[in-house]
Each structure stands twice: as C-alpha cells, then as structure tokens.
C-alpha positions as CSV (number, residue, x, y, z in Angstrom):
1,M,15.1,83.2,32.4
2,S,18.1,83.8,30.1
3,H,21.2,85.7,31.2
4,L,20.7,88.2,28.4
5,T,17.2,88.9,29.7
6,N,18.8,90.0,33.0
7,W,21.4,92.0,31.2
8,E,18.7,93.7,29.1
9,A,16.9,94.9,32.2
10,E,20.0,96.0,34.0
11,L,21.4,97.9,31.0
12,G,18.0,99.5,30.4
13,K,18.1,101.0,33.9
14,V,21.7,102.4,33.3
15,L,20.7,103.8,29.9
16,Q,17.7,105.6,31.4
17,R,20.0,107.5,33.7
18,V,21.6,109.2,30.6
19,E,19.5,112.4,30.2
20,K,17.9,112.7,26.7
21,T,19.5,116.1,26.3
22,Q,22.9,114.5,26.6
23,R,22.4,111.6,24.2
24,Q,23.3,113.5,21.0
25,K,26.7,114.4,22.5
26,A,29.9,112.5,22.0
27,G,30.7,110.1,24.8
28,A,27.0,109.7,25.8
29,L,27.5,106.0,26.5
30,S,30.8,106.3,28.3
31,S,29.2,105.6,31.7
32,V,27.0,102.8,30.3
33,I,29.7,100.4,29.0
34,P,30.5,97.9,31.8
35,H,33.9,97.9,33.3
36,R,36.4,95.2,32.4
37,A,35.4,92.4,34.7
38,K,31.7,92.9,34.1
39,W,32.3,93.4,30.4
40,D,33.8,89.9,30.3
41,E,30.8,88.5,32.1
42,F,28.5,90.2,29.5
43,L,30.4,88.7,26.6
44,E,30.1,85.2,28.1
45,S,26.3,85.7,28.2
46,V,26.3,87.0,24.6
47,K,28.3,84.0,23.4
48,A,26.0,81.5,25.1
49,E,22.9,82.9,23.4
50,W,24.1,84.4,20.2
51,Q,22.9,81.6,17.9
52,T,19.3,82.2,19.2
53,W,19.7,86.0,19.5
54,R,21.0,86.5,15.9
55,S,17.7,85.4,14.4
56,N,15.8,88.1,16.4
57,L,18.2,91.0,16.9
58,G,15.5,93.3,18.2
59,R,14.9,91.0,21.2
60,Y,17.7,92.6,23.3
61,P,18.1,96.2,22.0
62,N,19.9,97.5,25.1
63,C,22.4,94.6,24.8
64,L,23.0,95.4,21.1
65,V,23.8,99.0,21.6
66,V,26.1,98.2,24.5
67,L,27.8,95.4,22.5
68,Y,28.6,97.9,19.7
69,G,29.8,100.5,22.2
70,G,31.9,98.1,24.3
71,L,33.7,96.8,21.2
72,A,34.4,100.3,20.1
73,F,35.8,101.2,23.5
74,F,37.8,98.1,24.3
75,E,38.8,96.8,20.8
76,Y,38.8,99.8,18.5
77,G,40.8,99.3,15.3
78,E,40.2,100.8,11.9
79,K,38.4,98.4,9.5
80,T,38.7,95.6,12.0
81,F,35.4,95.9,13.8
82,W,33.7,92.7,12.4
83,P,36.5,90.3,13.3
84,Y,36.3,91.6,16.9
85,F,32.5,91.3,16.7
86,A,32.7,87.7,15.5
87,K,35.1,86.8,18.3
88,A,33.0,88.5,20.9
89,V,29.8,86.6,20.0
90,G,31.7,83.3,19.4
91,S,30.8,83.2,15.7
92,E,32.4,82.3,12.4
93,P,33.3,85.4,10.3
94,I,30.2,87.6,9.8
95,S,29.0,87.7,6.2
96,N,28.4,91.0,4.4
97,N,24.6,90.4,4.4
98,H,24.6,89.6,8.1
99,Q,26.7,92.7,8.8
100,T,24.0,94.8,7.1
101,E,21.3,93.2,9.2
102,I,23.1,93.8,12.4
103,N,23.9,97.4,11.4
104,T,20.3,98.0,10.6
105,A,19.2,96.7,13.9
106,F,21.8,98.8,15.7
107,A,20.7,102.0,13.9
108,K,17.1,101.3,14.8
109,V,18.0,100.9,18.5
110,A,20.2,104.0,18.5
111,D,17.4,106.0,16.9
112,N,14.9,104.8,19.5
113,L,17.4,105.8,22.2
114,E,17.9,109.2,20.5
115,L,21.6,108.5,20.0
116,K,23.4,110.1,17.1
117,I,24.1,108.1,14.0
118,Q,26.8,109.6,11.7
119,R,26.0,109.3,8.0
120,R,25.4,105.6,8.0
121,D,28.8,105.1,9.6
122,Y,27.8,102.6,12.3
123,V,31.2,101.8,13.6
124,G,32.1,105.5,13.7
125,S,28.8,106.2,15.5
126,A,29.7,103.6,18.1
127,V,33.0,105.2,18.7
128,Y,31.3,108.6,18.9
129,H,28.9,107.2,21.5
130,I,31.7,106.0,23.8
131,G,34.2,108.8,23.6
132,I,37.9,108.0,23.3
133,P,38.7,104.3,22.6
134,L,41.0,102.8,25.1
135,S,43.7,102.0,22.5
136,L,44.0,105.8,21.6
137,W,43.9,107.2,25.1
138,D,47.7,107.6,25.7
139,G,48.0,109.5,22.4
140,F,45.0,111.6,23.3
141,L,46.6,112.6,26.6
142,E,49.5,114.1,24.6
143,I,47.1,116.2,22.7
144,C,45.6,117.4,26.0
145,E,49.0,118.4,27.2
146,W,49.7,120.3,24.0
147,A,46.4,122.1,24.3
148,L,47.3,123.2,27.9
149,L,49.8,125.6,26.5
150,Q,47.8,126.8,23.5
151,D,45.8,129.9,24.2
152,D,43.7,129.6,21.0
153,W,43.6,125.9,20.4
154,K,39.8,126.0,20.0
155,N,39.9,128.6,17.4
156,L,42.3,127.0,15.0
157,S,41.2,126.8,11.4
158,H,40.5,123.4,9.9
159,A,43.8,123.5,8.0
160,E,45.7,124.5,11.2
161,W,44.0,121.7,13.2
162,D,44.9,119.2,10.5
163,D,48.5,120.4,10.5
164,V,48.8,120.2,14.3
165,I,47.3,116.7,14.5
166,A,49.5,115.4,11.7
167,K,52.6,116.6,13.7
168,R,51.4,115.6,17.1
169,A,50.1,112.1,16.1
170,G,53.3,111.2,14.3
171,G,53.0,107.8,12.8
172,R,49.9,106.8,14.8
173,T,47.5,106.6,12.0
174,R,44.5,105.5,14.0
175,L,44.9,108.4,16.5
176,K,45.4,110.9,13.6
177,N,42.3,109.7,11.7
178,F,40.2,109.7,14.9
179,L,41.1,113.3,15.8
180,L,40.7,114.6,12.3
181,E,37.3,113.0,11.7
182,N,36.0,113.8,15.2
183,R,37.3,117.3,15.9
184,E,34.1,118.4,17.7
185,A,34.1,115.4,20.0
186,A,37.9,115.6,20.6
187,S,37.6,119.2,21.5
188,Q,34.9,118.5,24.0
189,F,36.9,115.8,25.6
190,I,40.1,117.9,25.7
191,Q,38.2,120.6,27.6
192,E,36.7,118.0,30.0
193,M,40.2,116.8,30.8
194,H,41.5,120.3,31.4
195,D,38.5,121.0,33.7
196,A,39.1,117.8,35.6
197,R,42.8,118.5,36.0
198,E,42.0,122.0,37.5
199,I,39.3,120.7,39.8
200,L,41.4,117.7,41.1
201,Q,44.4,119.9,41.8
202,Q,42.4,122.7,43.5
203,E,40.0,120.6,45.5
204,R,42.0,117.4,46.0
205,L,39.2,115.1,45.0
206,Q,39.4,111.5,43.9
207,P,38.4,110.7,40.3
208,S,35.3,108.9,41.5
209,E,34.1,112.1,43.2
210,L,34.4,114.1,40.0
211,K,31.0,113.2,38.6
212,Q,31.0,115.8,35.8
213,A,34.1,114.2,34.2
214,C,32.4,111.3,32.3
215,L,35.7,110.3,30.7
216,L,37.4,109.2,33.9
217,R,36.7,105.5,33.5
218,P,38.9,103.2,35.7
219,E,40.5,101.6,32.6
220,Y,42.1,104.9,31.7
221,F,43.9,104.8,35.0
222,D,44.6,101.0,35.1
223,E,46.0,100.7,31.6
224,V,47.5,104.1,31.0
225,P,49.3,105.4,34.2
226,E,50.0,108.7,32.4
227,T,46.4,109.6,33.1
228,A,47.2,110.2,36.7
229,E,50.4,112.0,35.8
230,F,48.4,114.4,33.6
231,L,45.6,115.1,36.0
232,C,47.7,115.4,39.1
233,P,51.4,116.0,38.1
234,Q,52.5,116.8,41.6
235,N,51.2,113.6,43.1
236,P,49.9,111.1,40.6
237,E,49.9,108.3,43.1
238,S,47.1,110.0,45.0
239,L,44.8,109.1,42.1
240,L,45.7,105.5,42.0
241,Q,45.3,104.7,45.7
242,D,42.0,102.8,45.2
243,R,43.3,100.5,42.4
244,A,44.9,97.1,42.8
245,R,48.0,96.5,40.7
246,L,50.6,93.8,40.1
247,I,54.2,94.7,41.1
248,W,57.6,93.2,40.6
249,D,59.5,93.4,43.9
250,E,63.0,92.9,42.7
251,Q,64.7,93.3,46.1
252,R,62.7,90.4,47.6
253,S,62.5,88.4,44.3
254,R,58.7,88.2,44.3
255,I,55.6,89.3,42.5
256,I,53.1,91.0,44.7
257,L,49.6,92.4,44.4
258,H,49.1,95.9,45.9
259,L,45.8,96.0,47.7
260,P,44.2,99.4,48.2
261,A,42.8,100.7,51.5
262,V,39.1,100.0,52.3
263,A,36.9,102.4,54.1
264,Q,36.1,101.6,57.7
265,S,32.4,101.6,56.9
266,R,32.9,98.6,54.6
267,L,34.8,96.5,57.0
268,P,35.1,93.7,57.9
269,A,35.8,92.5,54.4
270,I,38.0,89.9,52.7
271,W,40.2,90.1,49.5
272,C,40.0,86.9,47.5
273,I,42.0,86.0,44.4
274,G,42.1,82.3,43.4
275,T,42.7,80.3,46.6
276,H,44.4,83.3,48.3
277,T,42.4,85.3,50.9
278,Q,43.4,88.2,53.1
279,Q,41.6,90.5,55.5
280,A,41.0,94.0,54.0
281,S,42.3,97.0,56.0
282,I,41.9,100.7,56.2
283,S,45.5,100.9,55.1
284,P,47.0,99.8,51.8
285,D,48.4,96.3,52.0
286,E,50.1,93.7,49.7
287,L,49.4,90.1,48.9
288,V,52.3,87.9,47.7
289,L,51.4,86.0,44.5
290,N,54.6,84.7,42.9
291,S,53.6,81.7,40.7
292,M,50.0,82.5,41.0
293,A,50.6,85.6,38.9
294,F,51.4,83.5,35.9
295,E,47.8,83.4,34.6
296,P,46.3,85.3,31.6
297,T,43.7,86.9,33.8
298,L,43.3,87.4,37.6
299,I,40.0,88.2,39.2
300,L,40.3,90.1,42.5
301,K,37.2,90.1,44.7
302,L,36.3,92.2,47.7
303,E,33.6,90.5,49.8
304,S,31.8,92.0,52.7
305,R,28.4,91.7,54.3
306,Q,27.2,94.8,52.4
307,Q,28.4,94.1,48.9
308,H,30.7,92.2,46.5
309,E,33.1,93.8,44.1
310,A,35.3,92.3,41.4
311,Q,38.3,93.7,39.5
312,R,39.8,92.1,36.4
313,L,43.6,92.2,36.4
314,R,46.0,91.2,33.6
315,G,48.3,88.3,34.6
316,V,51.8,87.5,33.6
317,E,51.0,84.9,30.9
318,P,52.5,84.4,28.4
319,W,54.7,87.3,29.5
320,G,54.5,90.6,31.3
321,I,56.5,93.8,31.2
322,F,57.2,95.6,34.5
323,D,58.1,99.3,34.6
324,L,61.2,99.5,36.8
325,E,61.0,103.3,36.9
326,N,57.4,103.2,38.1
327,R,57.7,101.2,41.2
328,G,57.9,97.9,39.3
329,R,54.3,98.2,38.1
330,L,53.0,95.8,35.5
331,V,52.3,97.4,32.1
332,V,48.7,96.0,31.8
333,N,48.1,97.2,28.3
334,P,51.2,96.2,26.1
335,D,49.0,96.5,23.0
336,R,49.4,100.3,23.0
337,E,50.9,101.8,19.9
338,R,53.7,103.3,22.0
339,L,55.1,102.9,25.5
340,P,57.2,105.3,27.4
341,L,61.0,104.8,27.0
342,R,62.0,103.6,30.4
343,R,63.8,100.6,32.1
344,Y,61.7,97.5,32.1
345,A,61.9,93.8,33.1
346,L,60.3,91.3,30.7
347,I,59.2,88.3,32.8
348,S,57.6,85.1,31.7
349,P,56.8,81.7,33.2
350,K,58.4,79.9,30.2
351,K,61.2,80.8,27.9
352,I,60.0,83.1,25.2
353,D,60.7,81.5,21.8
354,V,62.1,84.6,20.1
355,I,63.2,88.0,21.6
356,S,64.5,90.7,19.3
357,R,65.6,94.1,20.7
358,E,66.5,97.4,19.0
359,G,67.6,100.4,21.0
360,F,68.0,98.3,24.2
361,E,71.2,97.2,25.9
362,E,72.2,94.0,24.1
363,E,74.5,92.7,26.8
364,N,71.6,91.9,29.1
365,P,71.0,88.2,28.6
366,E,67.6,87.0,27.2
367,N,65.4,84.5,29.1
368,E,67.7,84.4,32.1
369,P,66.4,81.8,34.6
370,Y,65.3,83.5,37.8
371,E,64.1,81.9,41.1
372,L,61.3,83.6,42.9
373,E,60.9,83.8,46.7
374,D,58.7,80.6,46.8
375,G,61.1,78.6,44.6
376,T,59.2,79.1,41.3
377,T,61.5,79.4,38.3
378,C,60.6,82.1,35.8
379,Y,62.6,83.9,33.0
380,I,63.7,87.5,32.9
381,T,65.1,89.9,30.3
382,Y,66.1,93.3,31.4
383,L,65.3,96.1,28.9
384,D,67.7,99.1,29.4
385,P,67.2,101.7,26.6
386,T,70.2,103.0,24.8
387,A,68.5,105.2,22.1
388,K,65.6,107.6,21.7
389,Y,63.5,105.0,20.0
390,S,63.4,101.4,20.9
391,T,61.5,98.3,19.6
392,L,60.9,94.9,21.2
393,S,59.7,92.1,19.0
394,L,58.5,88.8,20.6
395,A,57.3,85.5,19.1
396,H,55.9,82.7,21.2
397,R,53.7,79.8,20.4
398,N,52.8,80.9,16.9
399,K,51.9,84.5,18.1
400,K,53.9,87.6,17.5
401,W,54.1,91.0,19.2
402,Q,55.9,94.2,18.4
403,L,56.2,97.0,21.0
404,H,57.5,100.5,20.3
405,F,59.1,102.7,22.9
406,R,59.9,106.4,22.7
407,T,60.5,109.4,24.9
408,K,57.5,111.5,25.6
409,S,57.0,114.5,23.4
410,E,56.9,117.3,25.9
411,I,58.4,120.7,26.8
412,K,61.4,120.2,29.1
413,P,63.4,122.9,31.0
414,W,67.2,122.5,31.1
415,F,69.7,124.1,33.4
416,F,73.3,124.6,32.4
417,I,76.1,126.2,34.5
418,D,77.7,127.7,31.4
419,K,78.8,127.0,27.9
420,A,81.7,124.9,26.5
421,Q,84.7,124.6,28.8
422,Y,83.1,126.9,31.4
423,A,80.3,124.4,32.0
424,A,82.5,122.7,34.7
425,N,83.3,125.9,36.6
426,F,81.1,125.6,39.6
427,E,81.5,124.8,43.3
428,R,78.9,123.2,45.6
429,I,78.7,124.8,49.0
430,H,76.2,122.8,51.2
431,D,72.9,123.2,49.4
432,M,74.1,126.0,47.1
433,I,76.0,126.1,43.9
434,K,78.6,128.8,43.3
435,I,79.1,129.8,39.7
436,E,81.1,132.5,37.8
437,H,78.2,133.7,35.6
438,L,74.5,133.5,35.5
439,P,73.4,130.0,34.4
440,L,72.1,129.2,30.9
441,L,68.4,128.3,31.0
442,C,67.0,126.3,28.1
443,V,63.7,124.9,27.1
444,A,63.3,121.9,24.8
445,V,60.2,122.4,22.6
446,P,59.0,119.5,20.4
447,Y,58.8,120.2,16.7
448,G,55.5,121.8,15.7
449,F,54.4,122.4,19.3
450,F,53.8,126.2,18.7
451,K,53.2,128.2,15.6
452,D,56.2,130.4,16.6
453,N,58.4,129.0,19.4
454,V,60.2,132.3,20.1
455,I,57.0,134.4,20.4
456,E,55.4,131.8,22.7
457,L,58.4,131.3,24.9
458,N,58.8,135.1,25.3
459,H,55.2,135.1,26.4
460,K,55.1,132.0,28.7
461,F,58.7,131.3,29.8
462,K,59.6,133.6,32.7
463,V,62.8,133.8,34.7
464,R,62.6,134.7,38.4
465,M,65.4,135.5,40.9
466,D,64.8,135.9,44.6
467,D,61.1,135.7,43.8
468,K,61.3,138.6,41.4
469,G,60.8,138.6,37.7
470,G,63.9,139.3,35.6
471,A,64.4,140.5,32.1
472,A,66.1,138.0,29.8
473,L,67.5,137.9,26.3
474,S,66.3,134.9,24.2
475,E,68.3,133.1,21.6
476,R,67.0,130.4,19.3
477,R,69.4,127.4,18.8
478,P,67.8,124.8,16.6
479,S,68.8,121.3,17.9
480,D,66.0,118.8,18.1
481,G,63.6,121.7,18.8
482,V,65.6,123.4,21.5
483,V,65.2,127.0,22.2
484,G,67.6,128.8,24.6
485,A,66.7,131.8,26.8
C-alpha cells in the first residue's frame, strides 16, 4: 500500500470532523493542515509518488486539498505559489497547462467538500481556507492590538478600512493586500483573537484547552512569540510552557534545549533528539545540545508506552539569531518581514561569508570565534541596536538574506517628573519619589492609530490618584505621534 493511500484515509477522517456548516467560512481547514513535523512527513510521501499521482490527480483528493492549504499556510507569497508547489512535489517548474489541470482538480475537490472557491482564484481560495498565513501572522497581531482600542472597528466604511490598513501595514505589501482583499475573513479572525484573549485571561486556560479558537495553531506560538504576549500580556510564558525551544545560555557558554513538563499520567517517558535521550519529568527541564544544535532541523520525540509525539525544531544551520531580551530564545522564523528591535546574538557553526549591519553597533566584531562548554568552536556577532530601524544583510554559500528590525508600533505611556530644567528636581525616599509638582503624564500614539487622538485619549486615558479618578487638562504635542495629558 502506498504512503499517500494511508495519508488519504487519515486526512479524510480529519476533514470529516469539520462540520459542513463551517466549511464555507474562512479558516475552515486551519485544524486540518498537519503541524510542522507531520507536514514534512506528508511532503516526503508526496515527492515519492508525485510522478505517478500527477497523471491521475483525482486519485488522492484529500491529499490535494491539504497540499494546497498547507502551502498557503507555510509558504504563502504573492505570485510565488507555483515555485513552492514544484519544490514541494519534487518537480521541475510546473507548466501553465499543468497548472490549469491541477487547479481544475483542486476546484473539483473543494466543491465536493463544500469549500468556498473565490472567483476562480485558486491560490486565494487556499489562503481563505487556512486563515492567516504564517508569514503574515506577526503583522496580523498588530492589527488585532489596534482593534482592541477601537470601539467601532467593525463598522468602518470600506474607505476607512483601506486607509487604516494602509497606515498600519506600512511597507508590508503582502499583509496589506491580504487584509484589503479578505476583510470579512480578517474581521472574523480579529474577533476570534479578542475572544481568546479575554477567555485566557479570565479563566487561565492553556491554548490547547480553548477549542473554539481555531486559529491557535502551535506554529503561531513557536515562530511568533508575540502571540503569547498578545493573548496573555501579564504572563506570556504561561502559554509557552508546553513548547520545547532552543536557548543560548550565555553565562554557561552553551546551547540548550528547554524541555516542557510532562503530565504524570504520561510517565514514564523519554525525550529523544538524535543520539541524546533524557527522562521526561513533571517539571520543566533542559537538555544540553551545544554542537548538536548545528543542524538545519532537529526532531524532538517524546516516547512512552501510551504514545509517541514528535516536534520539529529549527536548528542553528547555517546560522541562528538568539533574542537576548527574551531569555536567549532562538528566533525560529527569521524569514518574517520584520523582527522586533532588540538585542540579539548571531551564532553560526562556520564563519558567515558576508555580514552587513545598519542601525546596529558597529564596534561589535563580526564572526568572533567563541568556544562552547564542550569545546566546540562557533562564531558569534552581537547585534546591539542604535537606531529605530535596523537591517541585517547576510550572504553565505551563494545564498542571501535580509532581515529588518523595528520597534513595535504600539501605544506607550510615559512618566516625566517635570519639564526642561525641572525634570531633575526629585528625591527618592525609600520606595517613594518626592517631587515639586505633579508629574507630566504622556502617551505615545502611533501615527494613524485613531481618527482623532485627542478625542480618544480624553475618552480612554484616565488619571487616578489614591485610587480616585482625577480631572486632567490635555495638551497635544506632535512629536512622533506623542500626545501629552
């Protein structure tokens, strides 16, 4: 029996769990697309049998619709679907005639499954089926944060929505186009994220327990840590406790793997990664990897008598960026359009051929030799930002990357003792600050965040003293979107 025959049966069972009343809605296949490790296994089966399958595309209909959806989720890029498709199936470039044949077969399967097809836009339909592509998720979170403070965001006119998205998306063309062309779906997902945030904060559930939030796939947490920050701003780590992650332990000169706690009911169990094994525990633990981390992909397995699980992790090959302001965690998705502007360590097993930095401290040496705890030599470049916008360009073995870093566009409260020369007139007395006048409270508001900043701040920004509301005079001082109160 072929591997795709097994996949066809397995995916058919998963598809049948999606209620027919839900299949016309955006994100209907979000729960059907396999997670990273299993997706890679699926693609291996597709590659092995593509030459036979391509001559009879209707043979594995469930596999075809999942192949479209998975590529839309993991590899979304405007006008670049077919190169990804060819790579996924292990084929030469797909001819126009063959693209038409595949699209026709996909449309027929989608129709049989009662999935929505948008005006013969097959790639757009696949994106609609899976929800928010992984590459757009970080930008989508910023839109969710914007909507939190907008009382009427659902009722904006088309022109107002277009204007807001153009400002909020900035130069991220793919994000802007997606939100403009899929407003209905985007609005549904924004509301889902708001509902999930409220429920998680009130009831202290884990994402896996929030069954009604179909968008909370593990990749959104693994590859975009800001997901946990949005859903649980007071304690984002509480939502990441069940995820393994690679960490740079600078104090001990080593690369470790954080291992999550395992429920008592699943013990005894063993963690396995390569040749390394370690007993699982009801408490979080760590596994020292060092040189073993220098692989393109790491497969972490949890094996017990009851079941076997696998998690696919990105390794440090040909390089990795570790977030020094986020517990040294590896940035597992460096292909994002933007990364937060923070301190990072660029680590690689070999010298990177070309490193170009803009907006980072230039005095930090490039490719500095560094010896790990086990004697392995690697190379490190520290990235300390010196500007609001920074860029890192890399070239290595005939491949190039360009990463953009910027500060997060969000509302920020500022506290000043006073203005001008009086700003230094204060005295600290134990846990109190003695000042001559009432402090100056300011709020930094990103450009275009509200229709009218002064009206919204007067409505939403409140000053309390001794747990009592106080009257305040507001004064607008334009300076990078700052409004004082």
